[in-house]
N, C-alpha and C positions, 0 to 999 in steps of 0.2 A: 737362514738368518740367525737362528739360535747359536749355531756353530760359530758364525762370524762375530757375534757379540761376545761370546765366551772367549774367543781368541783375542778380540780387541781389548777386553778387560785384562787379560793376561799381559799383553804387550804394554799396555798403559802403565799397569802396576810395576813392571820391570823398569820402564823408563823413568817413573817417578822415584824409584829407589835410586837409580843412578843420579838423578838430578839432586835429590836430597843429601848425597854423599858430598856434594860441592856446593854448600849453601850460599857461600860468597858469590859464586858465579850467578846463581839464581837471583839474588837480591841486586846484584850489579846490573843484570839484564832488565829487571823490573824497573829499577831506578832510572836507567838510561831511556827506557820508553816514557817514563813519566816526564823527564827532562825534555824529550823530544816534542811531546804534546804541549808542554808549557810554552815552548818556543812558539808553537803554532798559534796558540791562544794569544800570547803576547802580540803577535803580528796582527791578529784581528783587532785587539785593543788599539794598537798604533793607528790602524786604518780609520776606526771610528773616532779617534781622538781629532781627526782632521775633517771628517765628513759626517753629516747626520745619518745618511742612508748609503747603502750599496745596491745600485740596480733595483731600488725600490724596496729593499729589505732592511728592516731594522736590525740593530746590533743583536738582540736576543734571538732573532730568527736565524741569523747567520750562525750564532753559536749553536743553535739546535741542529742545523744542518751539519755543522762540523762534528758535533757530538755523535749524531747518528752514524755518520760515515766510518767512525771508529768501531762500531759494532760488528758489521760484516767482516771488516778487515781483521778485528781481534779474533773472531771466531775462526776464520780461516787460518790465522797465524797459530792459534791454539791447537788446532786439529791437523793441519796439513804441512807443517813447516819443513818436514823432511824432504819435500819435493825440491827445496833449494839445493840440498845435498846431492840429489840426483844430478841436477844441472851443473853443479860446481866440481864435484870429485868422485861420487860413488861410481859412475860409469867410466870415468877417465882412468881410475885406478883399478878397474876390473872387479870392484867389490859388489857389483850388482849380481854377480854369479849366485850369491847366497839366495837371492830371492827367487831364483829359477829352479833351485834344488829343493825347495820346500813345498809341500802340498797346500800352499795358500796362493791366492791370486796375487801376482807381484805388485800390482797397484794398491790394492788393499793393504798388503804387507808394508809397503813403503809409507803409506799414510799412517797406519796404526802404530808404527814402530816409534814414533816420536810425539809426545804430548807436551807442547811447549808451554809451559806453565806461566813463564814470564810474559805472556800475552795478556795476563791478567791486568797489566798496567794499561793497556789500551781499552779494555772493557770497562774498568773502573773509571778511567777518564771520560769515555764516551757516555756512559750512563750518568755520571755526575753532571756533565754539561747539559744533558737533556733535561735532568731534573731541575737544574738551575734555571734554564732558559724557558721551560714549558710554561710557567705561569704568565710569561710576558710575551710569548711568541705568537698570540692570537691563534692557537691551534683549533681546528675544527674537530672536537672531540665528541664522538658518539660511539655506539656499539659497532657500527659498520666500519668506520674510518679506522678505529683502533684495531679491530680484528683484522682488516686487510693490511694495515701497516705492520703488525706482528707477523702476519702470514708471509709478507714479502721477505723477511730477514733471511731465512735459509736460502732463498733463491739469490738474493744479493751476494750472499757468502759464496754460493756456487759460481758466480761470475769471477771472483778472485781465484778460487780453486781450479776452474777450468783453464784459465790463462797459464796458471803455474804447471798444470798437467801437460798442456800442449808445448809450452816452452821447455820444460824439462825434458820432454820426449825427444826433442831435437838432438839431445846429447847422444842418443843412440846411433845417430849419423855422424855428428861432428865432435863427439867425445866430451865436449864442455859447452854448455849452453847457459851457465849461470849469468853471463853478461846479457843475454837476451831476456831472461826473466827480470833481471834488475832494470833494464831499460823499459820494458812494458809495465812492470809492476809499479815503477816510479811515477807513471801517469795517474795513479790513484789520487794524487794531490788534486786533480781537477774535480774529484768527487765531493770536496769539502765546501765548495762554494756554488752559487747559482750559475748555471750555464749562460744566463743572460749577460754576464760580465765578460764573456769571451767573444771573439770574432766568430762569424758564421762557420768558418772552416773548422776552427777548433770545437765549436759546439757539436757540429756534425760528426767529428772525429771521435769525441768522448761519448756521444750518444749511440752511434751505429756502427763503428768500427772497433774501438776498444772502449766498450761501453760502461766505463766506471761511473758515468753520471747516474746509472741506475742502481749503484750501490750506495748512494747517499742522497743526492739532490732530489731526484724525481719522487722517491717514496716519502721523503721529508715534506716536499712541496704538497703531496696529496694530503698529508695529515694537516698542513697549514690551511688548505683551501677546500678540501673535500671534493675537488674536481677531477675529472679526467681519469678515474680509476682504471680504465682499459689501457691507458698509455702509461701512467705513473706506476702502477702496480702490476697490471697485465704484461707490460712491456718487460719488466725485470724477470717475470716468470718465464715467458717465451724465450727471451734472449738467453737466459741462464741454461735453459733445457737444450737449446740448440748448441750453445757453447760446449756443454758438458758432453754431448754426443760427438761432436766434432773432435774434441780434445781427447776423448777415450779412443776414438778411431785413429787419431795420430799416434797415441800411445802404443796401441796394438800393432800398428804398421812398424813403429820404431823397434818393438820387441823383436820382430822377425829380423830386423837389420842388426841387432846387437851382436857385437863380437867381443869376447873377453880380451883383457889386456895381454894375456899371454905371459911368457917368462923372459 
């Protein structure tokens, strides 16, 4: 573990040096995420300008759910963004060879190689929205609910990461799997709103199949109501652990099938 942390610090430091050489790219990326989030918030404003409630939730409660959903997504973006590159071009171009020739676990190396600092835009927006909405969202705040709510965040993040690991691993067989990551990752939009606004089929899908509802709605619902922690929080923990195990299994199977691009 000590060796892994030391290597991680070195790789992150090198990546940050590269990023700061192109400051304009960094600021452009951060601003683009802020604009994207602003559009999402504007959409909520438009909805509530026409109706007083959405599936029984007040405006501030929807904003709180929306804000929290950005935290796991932002952390995953910050720490594991290089998995997109595996899916899109690293395997396709044969550049994955370098990860196999170094005395580091390839998956760890891929993840540690990139520290996507422009994800700060998502985290700043998410935290800001939660702070804004919290006083008016009728939260059930006590030591237990807050502790469990915070405890759930890394597991919510692992759901995003596991999906990316599994989808990126398909590139070992089909050379390019970025479109698969994009398709499944895009479903995270469902995490920003209560599942009660969706049909039963969609609700089941985003709860049990591609469980993005556990990255935003269910943990936020627990902090609002203080009810059903085994499902709202425990569900995120169990699902993330199962998904991580399966995704790493797929990754390791894919490594055995990897073939370099050749000349």
